[in-house]
Each structure stands twice: as C-alpha cells, then as structure tokens.
Jmol script that loads the backbone (N, CA, C; Angstrom):
load data "model"
ATOM      1  N   UNK A   1      13.151  41.811 -37.153  1.00  0.00           N
ATOM      2  CA  UNK A   1      14.085  40.936 -36.461  1.00  0.00           C
ATOM      3  C   UNK A   1      15.004  41.699 -35.528  1.00  0.00           C
ATOM      4  N   UNK A   2      15.146  42.991 -35.730  1.00  0.00           N
ATOM      5  CA  UNK A   2      16.001  43.777 -34.846  1.00  0.00           C
ATOM      6  C   UNK A   2      15.400  43.955 -33.464  1.00  0.00           C
ATOM      7  N   UNK A   3      14.150  43.569 -33.296  1.00  0.00           N
ATOM      8  CA  UNK A   3      13.481  43.725 -32.006  1.00  0.00           C
ATOM      9  C   UNK A   3      13.951  42.671 -31.008  1.00  0.00           C
ATOM     10  N   UNK A   4      14.262  41.464 -31.470  1.00  0.00           N
ATOM     11  CA  UNK A   4      14.637  40.382 -30.563  1.00  0.00           C
ATOM     12  C   UNK A   4      16.154  40.210 -30.521  1.00  0.00           C
ATOM     13  N   UNK A   5      16.635  39.795 -29.345  1.00  0.00           N
ATOM     14  CA  UNK A   5      18.057  39.496 -29.179  1.00  0.00           C
ATOM     15  C   UNK A   5      18.367  38.049 -29.567  1.00  0.00           C
ATOM     16  N   UNK A   6      17.435  37.148 -29.226  1.00  0.00           N
ATOM     17  CA  UNK A   6      17.610  35.722 -29.524  1.00  0.00           C
ATOM     18  C   UNK A   6      16.306  35.182 -30.092  1.00  0.00           C
ATOM     19  N   UNK A   7      16.404  34.464 -31.183  1.00  0.00           N
ATOM     20  CA  UNK A   7      15.211  33.861 -31.794  1.00  0.00           C
ATOM     21  C   UNK A   7      14.842  32.582 -31.054  1.00  0.00           C
ATOM     22  N   UNK A   8      13.575  32.291 -30.981  1.00  0.00           N
ATOM     23  CA  UNK A   8      13.049  31.039 -30.430  1.00  0.00           C
ATOM     24  C   UNK A   8      12.609  30.176 -31.610  1.00  0.00           C
ATOM     25  N   UNK A   9      13.581  29.559 -32.253  1.00  0.00           N
ATOM     26  CA  UNK A   9      13.303  28.861 -33.503  1.00  0.00           C
ATOM     27  C   UNK A   9      12.345  27.684 -33.318  1.00  0.00           C
ATOM     28  N   UNK A  10      12.427  26.998 -32.200  1.00  0.00           N
ATOM     29  CA  UNK A  10      11.500  25.888 -31.955  1.00  0.00           C
ATOM     30  C   UNK A  10      10.062  26.367 -31.899  1.00  0.00           C
ATOM     31  N   UNK A  11       9.856  27.487 -31.259  1.00  0.00           N
ATOM     32  CA  UNK A  11       8.519  28.072 -31.181  1.00  0.00           C
ATOM     33  C   UNK A  11       8.057  28.538 -32.562  1.00  0.00           C
ATOM     34  N   UNK A  12       8.972  29.132 -33.313  1.00  0.00           N
ATOM     35  CA  UNK A  12       8.634  29.565 -34.673  1.00  0.00           C
ATOM     36  C   UNK A  12       8.209  28.377 -35.540  1.00  0.00           C
ATOM     37  N   UNK A  13       8.932  27.273 -35.434  1.00  0.00           N
ATOM     38  CA  UNK A  13       8.600  26.072 -36.207  1.00  0.00           C
ATOM     39  C   UNK A  13       7.228  25.543 -35.789  1.00  0.00           C
ATOM     40  N   UNK A  14       6.968  25.517 -34.489  1.00  0.00           N
ATOM     41  CA  UNK A  14       5.672  25.035 -33.997  1.00  0.00           C
ATOM     42  C   UNK A  14       4.530  25.914 -34.503  1.00  0.00           C
ATOM     43  N   UNK A  15       4.730  27.227 -34.495  1.00  0.00           N
ATOM     44  CA  UNK A  15       3.705  28.147 -34.987  1.00  0.00           C
ATOM     45  C   UNK A  15       3.454  27.936 -36.478  1.00  0.00           C
ATOM     46  N   UNK A  16       4.539  27.825 -37.239  1.00  0.00           N
ATOM     47  CA  UNK A  16       4.399  27.582 -38.682  1.00  0.00           C
ATOM     48  C   UNK A  16       3.707  26.247 -38.956  1.00  0.00           C
ATOM     49  N   UNK A  17       4.104  25.235 -38.226  1.00  0.00           N
ATOM     50  CA  UNK A  17       3.539  23.905 -38.431  1.00  0.00           C
ATOM     51  C   UNK A  17       2.033  23.912 -38.206  1.00  0.00           C
ATOM     52  N   UNK A  18       1.615  24.532 -37.107  1.00  0.00           N
ATOM     53  CA  UNK A  18       0.174  24.599 -36.811  1.00  0.00           C
ATOM     54  C   UNK A  18      -0.565  25.365 -37.905  1.00  0.00           C
ATOM     55  N   UNK A  19      -0.017  26.469 -38.320  1.00  0.00           N
ATOM     56  CA  UNK A  19      -0.668  27.280 -39.351  1.00  0.00           C
ATOM     57  C   UNK A  19      -0.725  26.546 -40.686  1.00  0.00           C
ATOM     58  N   UNK A  20       0.357  25.860 -41.033  1.00  0.00           N
ATOM     59  CA  UNK A  20       0.385  25.125 -42.302  1.00  0.00           C
ATOM     60  C   UNK A  20      -0.604  23.966 -42.316  1.00  0.00           C
ATOM     61  N   UNK A  21      -0.926  23.441 -41.127  1.00  0.00           N
ATOM     62  CA  UNK A  21      -1.920  22.367 -41.078  1.00  0.00           C
ATOM     63  C   UNK A  21      -3.317  22.893 -41.403  1.00  0.00           C
ATOM     64  N   UNK A  22      -3.507  24.209 -41.309  1.00  0.00           N
ATOM     65  CA  UNK A  22      -4.804  24.820 -41.596  1.00  0.00           C
ATOM     66  C   UNK A  22      -4.893  25.347 -43.021  1.00  0.00           C
ATOM     67  N   UNK A  23      -3.774  25.862 -43.537  1.00  0.00           N
ATOM     68  CA  UNK A  23      -3.796  26.450 -44.882  1.00  0.00           C
ATOM     69  C   UNK A  23      -2.388  26.533 -45.463  1.00  0.00           C
ATOM     70  N   UNK A  24      -2.236  26.260 -46.739  1.00  0.00           N
ATOM     71  CA  UNK A  24      -0.918  26.411 -47.359  1.00  0.00           C
ATOM     72  C   UNK A  24      -0.479  27.873 -47.437  1.00  0.00           C
ATOM     73  N   UNK A  25      -1.413  28.791 -47.300  1.00  0.00           N
ATOM     74  CA  UNK A  25      -1.077  30.223 -47.332  1.00  0.00           C
ATOM     75  C   UNK A  25      -0.185  30.624 -46.153  1.00  0.00           C
ATOM     76  N   UNK A  26      -0.157  29.795 -45.119  1.00  0.00           N
ATOM     77  CA  UNK A  26       0.690  30.077 -43.960  1.00  0.00           C
ATOM     78  C   UNK A  26       2.168  30.094 -44.337  1.00  0.00           C
ATOM     79  N   UNK A  27       2.502  29.525 -45.479  1.00  0.00           N
ATOM     80  CA  UNK A  27       3.891  29.561 -45.944  1.00  0.00           C
ATOM     81  C   UNK A  27       4.355  30.993 -46.171  1.00  0.00           C
ATOM     82  N   UNK A  28       3.418  31.902 -46.337  1.00  0.00           N
ATOM     83  CA  UNK A  28       3.749  33.314 -46.544  1.00  0.00           C
ATOM     84  C   UNK A  28       3.886  34.077 -45.228  1.00  0.00           C
ATOM     85  N   UNK A  29       3.611  33.402 -44.118  1.00  0.00           N
ATOM     86  CA  UNK A  29       3.653  34.045 -42.803  1.00  0.00           C
ATOM     87  C   UNK A  29       5.082  34.366 -42.378  1.00  0.00           C
ATOM     88  N   UNK A  30       5.221  35.417 -41.611  1.00  0.00           N
ATOM     89  CA  UNK A  30       6.522  35.781 -41.041  1.00  0.00           C
ATOM     90  C   UNK A  30       6.507  35.486 -39.550  1.00  0.00           C
ATOM     91  N   UNK A  31       6.312  34.237 -39.209  1.00  0.00           N
ATOM     92  CA  UNK A  31       6.243  33.843 -37.804  1.00  0.00           C
ATOM     93  C   UNK A  31       7.609  34.038 -37.156  1.00  0.00           C
ATOM     94  N   UNK A  32       7.702  35.049 -36.325  1.00  0.00           N
ATOM     95  CA  UNK A  32       8.941  35.317 -35.605  1.00  0.00           C
ATOM     96  C   UNK A  32       8.628  35.329 -34.118  1.00  0.00           C
ATOM     97  N   UNK A  33       9.431  34.596 -33.366  1.00  0.00           N
ATOM     98  CA  UNK A  33       9.326  34.596 -31.911  1.00  0.00           C
ATOM     99  C   UNK A  33      10.737  34.717 -31.372  1.00  0.00           C
ATOM    100  N   UNK A  34      10.883  35.499 -30.323  1.00  0.00           N
ATOM    101  CA  UNK A  34      12.216  35.671 -29.775  1.00  0.00           C
ATOM    102  C   UNK A  34      12.198  36.299 -28.403  1.00  0.00           C
ATOM    103  N   UNK A  35      13.386  36.509 -27.898  1.00  0.00           N
ATOM    104  CA  UNK A  35      13.568  37.041 -26.549  1.00  0.00           C
ATOM    105  C   UNK A  35      14.356  38.333 -26.629  1.00  0.00           C
ATOM    106  N   UNK A  36      13.904  39.293 -25.876  1.00  0.00           N
ATOM    107  CA  UNK A  36      14.649  40.537 -25.671  1.00  0.00           C
ATOM    108  C   UNK A  36      14.638  40.789 -24.176  1.00  0.00           C
ATOM    109  N   UNK A  37      15.822  40.868 -23.602  1.00  0.00           N
ATOM    110  CA  UNK A  37      15.967  40.967 -22.148  1.00  0.00           C
ATOM    111  C   UNK A  37      15.202  39.805 -21.520  1.00  0.00           C
ATOM    112  N   UNK A  38      14.173  40.079 -20.732  1.00  0.00           N
ATOM    113  CA  UNK A  38      13.407  38.993 -20.115  1.00  0.00           C
ATOM    114  C   UNK A  38      11.983  38.941 -20.658  1.00  0.00           C
ATOM    115  N   UNK A  39      11.821  39.383 -21.907  1.00  0.00           N
ATOM    116  CA  UNK A  39      10.491  39.388 -22.531  1.00  0.00           C
ATOM    117  C   UNK A  39      10.440  38.434 -23.715  1.00  0.00           C
ATOM    118  N   UNK A  40       9.330  37.718 -23.812  1.00  0.00           N
ATOM    119  CA  UNK A  40       9.060  36.892 -24.976  1.00  0.00           C
ATOM    120  C   UNK A  40       8.250  37.731 -25.952  1.00  0.00           C
ATOM    121  N   UNK A  41       8.708  37.805 -27.186  1.00  0.00           N
ATOM    122  CA  UNK A  41       8.037  38.591 -28.220  1.00  0.00           C
ATOM    123  C   UNK A  41       7.613  37.636 -29.328  1.00  0.00           C
ATOM    124  N   UNK A  42       6.329  37.686 -29.668  1.00  0.00           N
ATOM    125  CA  UNK A  42       5.793  36.842 -30.732  1.00  0.00           C
ATOM    126  C   UNK A  42       5.098  37.737 -31.744  1.00  0.00           C
ATOM    127  N   UNK A  43       5.483  37.599 -32.998  1.00  0.00           N
ATOM    128  CA  UNK A  43       4.862  38.339 -34.091  1.00  0.00           C
ATOM    129  C   UNK A  43       3.603  37.584 -34.518  1.00  0.00           C
ATOM    130  N   UNK A  44       2.440  38.135 -34.162  1.00  0.00           N
ATOM    131  CA  UNK A  44       1.177  37.484 -34.495  1.00  0.00           C
ATOM    132  C   UNK A  44       0.744  37.835 -35.918  1.00  0.00           C
ATOM    133  N   UNK A  45       0.004  36.919 -36.555  1.00  0.00           N
ATOM    134  CA  UNK A  45      -0.509  37.187 -37.899  1.00  0.00           C
ATOM    135  C   UNK A  45      -1.662  38.192 -37.863  1.00  0.00           C
ATOM    136  N   UNK A  46      -2.116  38.595 -39.037  1.00  0.00           N
ATOM    137  CA  UNK A  46      -3.134  39.632 -39.129  1.00  0.00           C
ATOM    138  C   UNK A  46      -4.569  39.157 -39.016  1.00  0.00           C
ATOM    139  N   UNK A  47      -4.828  37.876 -39.241  1.00  0.00           N
ATOM    140  CA  UNK A  47      -6.219  37.417 -39.201  1.00  0.00           C
ATOM    141  C   UNK A  47      -6.563  36.818 -37.839  1.00  0.00           C
ATOM    142  N   UNK A  48      -7.815  36.982 -37.450  1.00  0.00           N
ATOM    143  CA  UNK A  48      -8.287  36.444 -36.170  1.00  0.00           C
ATOM    144  C   UNK A  48      -8.148  34.925 -36.159  1.00  0.00           C
ATOM    145  N   UNK A  49      -8.460  34.277 -37.270  1.00  0.00           N
ATOM    146  CA  UNK A  49      -8.352  32.818 -37.365  1.00  0.00           C
ATOM    147  C   UNK A  49      -6.918  32.363 -37.115  1.00  0.00           C
ATOM    148  N   UNK A  50      -5.967  33.027 -37.728  1.00  0.00           N
ATOM    149  CA  UNK A  50      -4.560  32.651 -37.561  1.00  0.00           C
ATOM    150  C   UNK A  50      -4.069  32.931 -36.144  1.00  0.00           C
ATOM    151  N   UNK A  51      -4.554  33.996 -35.529  1.00  0.00           N
ATOM    152  CA  UNK A  51      -4.185  34.288 -34.138  1.00  0.00           C
ATOM    153  C   UNK A  51      -4.667  33.161 -33.232  1.00  0.00           C
ATOM    154  N   UNK A  52      -5.871  32.662 -33.459  1.00  0.00           N
ATOM    155  CA  UNK A  52      -6.393  31.541 -32.663  1.00  0.00           C
ATOM    156  C   UNK A  52      -5.521  30.298 -32.845  1.00  0.00           C
ATOM    157  N   UNK A  53      -5.059  30.069 -34.061  1.00  0.00           N
ATOM    158  CA  UNK A  53      -4.178  28.927 -34.323  1.00  0.00           C
ATOM    159  C   UNK A  53      -2.850  29.087 -33.588  1.00  0.00           C
ATOM    160  N   UNK A  54      -2.300  30.280 -33.588  1.00  0.00           N
ATOM    161  CA  UNK A  54      -1.063  30.545 -32.839  1.00  0.00           C
ATOM    162  C   UNK A  54      -1.290  30.297 -31.352  1.00  0.00           C
ATOM    163  N   UNK A  55      -2.437  30.754 -30.850  1.00  0.00           N
ATOM    164  CA  UNK A  55      -2.716  30.633 -29.416  1.00  0.00           C
ATOM    165  C   UNK A  55      -2.761  29.168 -28.992  1.00  0.00           C
ATOM    166  N   UNK A  56      -3.241  28.286 -29.876  1.00  0.00           N
ATOM    167  CA  UNK A  56      -3.264  26.857 -29.571  1.00  0.00           C
ATOM    168  C   UNK A  56      -1.858  26.323 -29.292  1.00  0.00           C
ATOM    169  N   UNK A  57      -0.869  26.905 -29.934  1.00  0.00           N
ATOM    170  CA  UNK A  57       0.528  26.508 -29.730  1.00  0.00           C
ATOM    171  C   UNK A  57       1.099  27.185 -28.487  1.00  0.00           C
ATOM    172  N   UNK A  58       0.798  28.457 -28.321  1.00  0.00           N
ATOM    173  CA  UNK A  58       1.416  29.243 -27.252  1.00  0.00           C
ATOM    174  C   UNK A  58       0.870  28.934 -25.858  1.00  0.00           C
ATOM    175  N   UNK A  59      -0.432  28.749 -25.749  1.00  0.00           N
ATOM    176  CA  UNK A  59      -1.036  28.591 -24.426  1.00  0.00           C
ATOM    177  C   UNK A  59      -0.391  27.495 -23.579  1.00  0.00           C
ATOM    178  N   UNK A  60      -0.168  26.286 -24.120  1.00  0.00           N
ATOM    179  CA  UNK A  60       0.395  25.225 -23.285  1.00  0.00           C
ATOM    180  C   UNK A  60       1.837  25.477 -22.824  1.00  0.00           C
ATOM    181  N   UNK A  61       2.585  26.329 -23.525  1.00  0.00           N
ATOM    182  CA  UNK A  61       3.996  26.523 -23.177  1.00  0.00           C
ATOM    183  C   UNK A  61       4.277  27.854 -22.481  1.00  0.00           C
ATOM    184  N   UNK A  62       3.271  28.705 -22.383  1.00  0.00           N
ATOM    185  CA  UNK A  62       3.496  30.060 -21.885  1.00  0.00           C
ATOM    186  C   UNK A  62       3.991  30.108 -20.441  1.00  0.00           C
ATOM    187  N   UNK A  63       3.387  29.338 -19.546  1.00  0.00           N
ATOM    188  CA  UNK A  63       3.831  29.362 -18.144  1.00  0.00           C
ATOM    189  C   UNK A  63       5.288  28.944 -18.019  1.00  0.00           C
ATOM    190  N   UNK A  64       5.667  27.911 -18.754  1.00  0.00           N
ATOM    191  CA  UNK A  64       7.054  27.448 -18.695  1.00  0.00           C
ATOM    192  C   UNK A  64       7.998  28.498 -19.278  1.00  0.00           C
ATOM    193  N   UNK A  65       7.573  29.147 -20.350  1.00  0.00           N
ATOM    194  CA  UNK A  65       8.397  30.205 -20.949  1.00  0.00           C
ATOM    195  C   UNK A  65       8.625  31.338 -19.957  1.00  0.00           C
ATOM    196  N   UNK A  66       7.579  31.721 -19.244  1.00  0.00           N
ATOM    197  CA  UNK A  66       7.710  32.782 -18.234  1.00  0.00           C
ATOM    198  C   UNK A  66       8.673  32.350 -17.136  1.00  0.00           C
ATOM    199  N   UNK A  67       8.565  31.104 -16.701  1.00  0.00           N
ATOM    200  CA  UNK A  67       9.491  30.598 -15.682  1.00  0.00           C
ATOM    201  C   UNK A  67      10.932  30.660 -16.167  1.00  0.00           C
ATOM    202  N   UNK A  68      11.166  30.248 -17.403  1.00  0.00           N
ATOM    203  CA  UNK A  68      12.524  30.280 -17.946  1.00  0.00           C
ATOM    204  C   UNK A  68      13.047  31.708 -18.059  1.00  0.00           C
ATOM    205  N   UNK A  69      12.191  32.614 -18.512  1.00  0.00           N
ATOM    206  CA  UNK A  69      12.612  34.005 -18.685  1.00  0.00           C
ATOM    207  C   UNK A  69      12.868  34.695 -17.358  1.00  0.00           C
ATOM    208  N   UNK A  70      12.131  34.302 -16.338  1.00  0.00           N
ATOM    209  CA  UNK A  70      12.323  34.927 -15.027  1.00  0.00           C
ATOM    210  C   UNK A  70      13.328  34.154 -14.184  1.00  0.00           C
ATOM    211  N   UNK A  71      13.881  33.091 -14.791  1.00  0.00           N
ATOM    212  CA  UNK A  71      14.896  32.253 -14.146  1.00  0.00           C
ATOM    213  C   UNK A  71      14.393  31.619 -12.866  1.00  0.00           C
ATOM    214  N   UNK A  72      13.075  31.367 -12.806  1.00  0.00           N
ATOM    215  CA  UNK A  72      12.504  30.662 -11.663  1.00  0.00           C
ATOM    216  C   UNK A  72      12.684  29.176 -11.882  1.00  0.00           C
ATOM    217  N   UNK A  73      12.950  28.473 -10.814  1.00  0.00           N
ATOM    218  CA  UNK A  73      13.020  27.019 -10.870  1.00  0.00           C
ATOM    219  C   UNK A  73      12.137  26.490  -9.764  1.00  0.00           C
ATOM    220  N   UNK A  74      10.906  26.194 -10.107  1.00  0.00           N
ATOM    221  CA  UNK A  74       9.961  25.696  -9.116  1.00  0.00           C
ATOM    222  C   UNK A  74      10.019  24.184  -8.984  1.00  0.00           C
ATOM    223  N   UNK A  75      11.035  23.581  -9.585  1.00  0.00           N
ATOM    224  CA  UNK A  75      11.180  22.137  -9.503  1.00  0.00           C
ATOM    225  C   UNK A  75      10.178  21.374 -10.352  1.00  0.00           C
ATOM    226  N   UNK A  76       9.600  22.032 -11.336  1.00  0.00           N
ATOM    227  CA  UNK A  76       8.628  21.381 -12.202  1.00  0.00           C
ATOM    228  C   UNK A  76       9.375  20.658 -13.316  1.00  0.00           C
ATOM    229  N   UNK A  77       9.076  19.388 -13.468  1.00  0.00           N
ATOM    230  CA  UNK A  77       9.713  18.592 -14.502  1.00  0.00           C
ATOM    231  C   UNK A  77       8.916  18.677 -15.796  1.00  0.00           C
ATOM    232  N   UNK A  78       9.614  18.605 -16.913  1.00  0.00           N
ATOM    233  CA  UNK A  78       8.923  18.618 -18.201  1.00  0.00           C
ATOM    234  C   UNK A  78       7.917  17.485 -18.300  1.00  0.00           C
ATOM    235  N   UNK A  79       8.254  16.327 -17.737  1.00  0.00           N
ATOM    236  CA  UNK A  79       7.327  15.190 -17.807  1.00  0.00           C
ATOM    237  C   UNK A  79       6.034  15.499 -17.066  1.00  0.00           C
ATOM    238  N   UNK A  80       6.128  16.205 -15.929  1.00  0.00           N
ATOM    239  CA  UNK A  80       4.922  16.596 -15.189  1.00  0.00           C
ATOM    240  C   UNK A  80       4.097  17.589 -15.989  1.00  0.00           C
ATOM    241  N   UNK A  81       4.770  18.524 -16.659  1.00  0.00           N
ATOM    242  CA  UNK A  81       4.069  19.519 -17.462  1.00  0.00           C
ATOM    243  C   UNK A  81       3.362  18.850 -18.639  1.00  0.00           C
ATOM    244  N   UNK A  82       3.999  17.857 -19.237  1.00  0.00           N
ATOM    245  CA  UNK A  82       3.394  17.154 -20.366  1.00  0.00           C
ATOM    246  C   UNK A  82       2.152  16.396 -19.917  1.00  0.00           C
ATOM    247  N   UNK A  83       2.211  15.772 -18.738  1.00  0.00           N
ATOM    248  CA  UNK A  83       1.042  15.067 -18.212  1.00  0.00           C
ATOM    249  C   UNK A  83      -0.112  16.032 -18.002  1.00  0.00           C
ATOM    250  N   UNK A  84       0.183  17.201 -17.440  1.00  0.00           N
ATOM    251  CA  UNK A  84      -0.850  18.205 -17.196  1.00  0.00           C
ATOM    252  C   UNK A  84      -1.452  18.690 -18.511  1.00  0.00           C
ATOM    253  N   UNK A  85      -0.605  18.937 -19.498  1.00  0.00           N
ATOM    254  CA  UNK A  85      -1.096  19.405 -20.797  1.00  0.00           C
ATOM    255  C   UNK A  85      -1.981  18.351 -21.448  1.00  0.00           C
ATOM    256  N   UNK A  86      -1.582  17.085 -21.356  1.00  0.00           N
ATOM    257  CA  UNK A  86      -2.388  16.011 -21.945  1.00  0.00           C
ATOM    258  C   UNK A  86      -3.711  15.852 -21.217  1.00  0.00           C
ATOM    259  N   UNK A  87      -3.703  16.036 -19.907  1.00  0.00           N
ATOM    260  CA  UNK A  87      -4.934  15.938 -19.122  1.00  0.00           C
ATOM    261  C   UNK A  87      -5.910  17.046 -19.481  1.00  0.00           C
ATOM    262  N   UNK A  88      -5.372  18.193 -19.899  1.00  0.00           N
ATOM    263  CA  UNK A  88      -6.215  19.332 -20.273  1.00  0.00           C
ATOM    264  C   UNK A  88      -6.588  19.319 -21.744  1.00  0.00           C
ATOM    265  N   UNK A  89      -6.207  18.273 -22.445  1.00  0.00           N
ATOM    266  CA  UNK A  89      -6.570  18.152 -23.850  1.00  0.00           C
ATOM    267  C   UNK A  89      -5.661  18.885 -24.805  1.00  0.00           C
ATOM    268  N   UNK A  90      -4.458  19.252 -24.379  1.00  0.00           N
ATOM    269  CA  UNK A  90      -3.516  19.963 -25.262  1.00  0.00           C
ATOM    270  C   UNK A  90      -2.509  18.988 -25.811  1.00  0.00           C
TER     271      UNK A  90
END
end "model"
wireframe off; spacefill off
backbone 0.3
color backbone group
C-alpha cells in the first residue's frame, strides 16, 4: 500500500466483485488499485485466469482513466462512453 498515494476504491470493488463472481476464493485476494503521481497502479493476482477476469473490468475503463490521470478533457461524456462500451459488448 505504500506504493500508491491515493487508492481507487471503486476500481478495487469492481475487481473484487468480478473475481468473486467466479470463485469464493477471490475473498483472499489483495486487490489494490491506486494512483501515484500520474500513474495508475493495479496489483494483479497470480493466476492467469484471475488476470483475465481483472482485465474484463479494466479494459473498458482504461482510456478514461488515462485521460483523467493526464488531465485531458476531450469533451467525452460518460454517457457517450457507456454507449460505446455497450456497443462493444462490455
């Protein structure tokens, strides 16, 4: 936890939720996500299966996270992003 300056608790909850939907063993996971300077840091699990489950959560939000961290404002609305994610099956 000393690696991050600010925790991304919403992302942590989403990662845990996805993992718990696959196995109750995910309750033992140390899903930590946070920000240090302008970097997003995510503590990935040790199994390939669990990493794929995390990626299902991270992929749809990654571009927006990068925009927020780089303080870019391209005028993209959350509603537009949600429509795009739904169109892509996320």
